C-alpha positions, 0 to 999 in steps of 0.5 A, a space after each residue: 500500500 503506498 503511503 501517499 494521499 493524491 486526493 479526494 474522490 467520491 464514489 455513489 455506490 461505494 459499499 456495494 459489491 462493484 462500489 466497495 472493491 473501488 473505493 478498496 482500490 482508491 484507498 490502496 492508490 493513496 486517494 481518500 474516498 468519500 462513499 455515498 450509499 443508501 444501502 439499498 443493496 450494499 453494507 457498511 461493513 464492507 468499507 475500509 474504516 477510514 473511508 468517510 461514509 454517508 448514508 444518503 440516496 443521491 436523488 434525495 435533497 440531502 445530498 446536496 448538504 453532503 457536497 457542500 460539506 465536502 467542499 468545505 
């Protein structure tokens, strides 16, 4: 694993089967993933503990607050 922080990346659906593998790769490459998932088919437990996670549906109005918080 690399010990470098390249930057932030947002992964929607990151707690699902495919998304969780993408998140793992981002972590290995030195990114700081922010995961947004409504857990309809995903599972929070598959995410690495250092990953920031928001239980939000991307179609809900709450997603705007998540994006603003990330920008802030």
